[in-house]
N, C-alpha and C positions, 0 to 999 in steps of 0.2 A: 387454262387452269381454272377449275371451279372449286372454290374453297370448301364448300359443303362436301364434295366428293373426296377431296384430300383429307378432310377430318374424318370422314366415315372410314376411308381406307386405313388411316392411321389408327383409329379405334380398333378395327379388326386385327391389325398387326400387333398392336399393344396387348389386346386381350388374349393372344396366343401365349404370351408370357407375362401374366399379370403381376408376378412378384418382382418385376424388374425395376421398381421405383428406387431411385438412388437417393442417398442422403443429400439434403439440400443445404443445410447449414454446415459449411466446412470452409476452412481457409483455402482449400484446394478446389473450390466450387467449379471453376471453369475447366480445370484438368479432369475432374471426375465427370463433368458433363460431356466433355469431348470424348472421353473413353466410352461413355455410354452411347453417344451418337455413333462412334466408330463401330460399336457392336451391332448397331441397327443398319448401318450403311452397307449394302451389298458390295461384294468385291467387284472391281472393275474388270479384271481379267482372271477368271477362275483357275487358270493354270499356274498362276504365280502365288507365292506365299505373300500374304498381305497382313501386316500388323501395324498398330498405331505408331506413328513416328513421334517420339517423345521430344524431339528437338524444338518444335515451336513452343514458345512460352504462352500457353493457352491463357494463363492468368493475366499476362500483359495485354493480350488481344481482347480478352473479355472486359478488363477494366477500361481499355481504350474505347471499345465500342459502346459500352453502357455509360462510361464517364461522359463521352460526347453527347450521348442521347439525354442523359440527365441534365447536362449543361444546357442543351437546347430546350428541354422542358422548363428549367428554371428561368432562362432568358425569355421564353415565350410567356410564361406565367407573369413575369415582372412587366413585360411590355403590355400584355393584355390587361393586367391589373391597373395599369395607368390609364387605360381607356375606360374600362368599367370592370368592377370586381365580378360582375356576372359573366364576363368573358373568360375568366381564369381557367375554368374547366377545359377550355379549348387548347390549353397548353399541352395536353396529352398529344395532340396532333404534332406539336413541335418535337416531342420525344420520338414519335414514330416516323416523322419525315427524316430525322437524322438516322434512326435505327435501321430503316429500310435500305439505306446505302450499304450496310454491312450484313444484310440478311443472310447471305450465303457464306459468310466469313469462316465459320467453323467447319462446314463441310469442305470448303476449299483448303483449309489448313490440313484436314484429315487426308485429302487427296494429294497433298504436297504441292500445291500451286506455288509458283515462283514469287509472285507479287499478290498475296491474297487480298490485301486491302483494295488495291486498284482493280483486281479481277472481280471482286465482289461488286464494286461500284459499276464496272462495265456490264456485269450480268444484270444488275438492277436496271440500268438504262437501256439495255437490250430488250428486256421485258417491257420496259416503260415505267417511269417513276410513278405515275398515277396508278397504273395497273398493279404494280408491286405494292403500293400503299393500300389500295383497295383490297388486296389479298391479305396483307399482313395485319390490318386492323381487325378483321373478324377473328383471325387466328389468335391474335393477342387478347382480344376480348374473351374468347373461349378459354384460353389458358388462365387468365386472371379470374374468371368466374369459377373455375375449379377450386380456387382457394377458399371458397365459401362452403365446400363439402368437408365436414369435420372428419368423416371416416377416411377419405382418400383425397386430401387437399392437393396433392401433387400429381395425381393421375392425369388430369387434363393438361398440366404443364408438360408432361412427357409426351402426351399425344400431340400437342402443338409443335413440339420439337420434331416429332416424327413427320408431321405435315410439312414442315420446312424441308426436311430431308427428302421427302417424296417430290416436292416441288423442285428441289435442286436436281434430283435424278431426272425428272421429266423435262426440265427446261434449260438446265445449265450444264450438267456434267458431261454430256456427250458432245457439247459444242465447244469445249475447251481446246 
């Protein structure tokens, strides 16, 4: 997996439907995001009807994933701050070390995985924790840098999500 290629492929796919940016500030953020991801995820078996399963509590899974990641960020920042305040920016790594374990959580939920939390962690370790981390860091940076664009602040966010979906398709989905 080459991150630059994933992002370029995601940009091309996104640019085919540029008006697809979803509202970001909503109490149903994770459900809306999951539905958008579902619309971007190709059907596993084209002969069967395939629609988003509303039974997973996407909000709960999203709060769990990002709650743990933010907790890791805060704990890392606190610990690093006790060593030296100059080290506190490295707390971002704490966030991503936790987040990468659940990198494929939403695509797995959309595909109806039985144990999506455990399956996501297994997929991460199958790829390699360091390899996954080295992949997710530039994607995360790409996504966050898009917030600086006043005209289209969420374009890169959506493209980063697409990159994770493509990564999932290439390295995880067919191996379940």
